[in-house]
N, C-alpha and C positions, 0 to 999 in steps of 0.2 A: 556473563557480563553485566554490569550494572547499567542501566540506562536512565538518561536525564529525561523521564517522560515528559515534563512540562516543557522542557527545551524542545523535545521533539514535536510536541503539539503546537508550539509557536512556529517552527518550521513548516509544519503542515498547513497552519493557517496563511502563512506567507506563500506557499505553494498555490493554495487554493485562490488567493487573491490575485497572484501573477497569472495563473492559467486559466482561471474560470471567472475572474471578476468579483465584485462585491455579492456575496450571497449570505443569508442567514442561516445559521445552524439549523439543520433539518431539510433545508431545501435540496431539490433534487436537480441534477444537470448532467449532461452527456459529456463523458471524458474518455479518450482512448476507446471508443466504440462501445462504452458501457454507461448505463444509468447509474449514477452514484449519488449518494446522499453525503452533504457536508455534516461532518460529525461534531458532536461535543466533546469535551475533553473525556467524559465517561465512556462514551462509545469509542473513541480514538485508542484508547489505552489498550483494551483488549484486542482490537484489531491491529494495531501495530505490533505487539507482541506476537501474534499469531503470524503476521507477515514475516518478521524478522526470523521466526524459528523455521517457517517454511522456506524462506529465501537461504538460510544456512543449510539446511538439509540439501536443497537443489544444488547449491554451489559445491558442497561436500561431494555429491554425486558426480558432478561435472568433473571436478578434480581427480576422482577415481576412475573416470572413463566409463562410468555407468550408462547404460542405455536410459534415456529419459522418456518416461510416458507421455504423451501428449496431454493426457488428463492432468498430470502434475504441472506441466508448463502452463496450461490454461488456469489452474488454481493460482499459481504465482501471479500470471498477468492480471487476473480478476482482482487479487488482493492489492496488487500495486496500483491498479487504477482506482480502488476505492480510497487509497491514501494519496491520490494525486501524485504518485511516482510515475515516471515514464517506465513502461513495462520493460523487462529484460528481453533481449532478442531471442 
């Protein structure tokens, strides 16, 4: 799947502003119980790609009925928080 990374970054910036307020890139804030850093585009790109890959594997595992390790769920939630996504249940 080809991603529109600049578009995804704009969505990320909009989520940051809506959920965290006005922050400078590099600023730290608590979100979803985690201390996160507002990312630059250069930092966002690999973080977003890693998150989407991890989320895809997690979703595939759920669909297959696999047992999900708590560590995997914690990783997904941490990556989601870092990108200011509401974490999966």
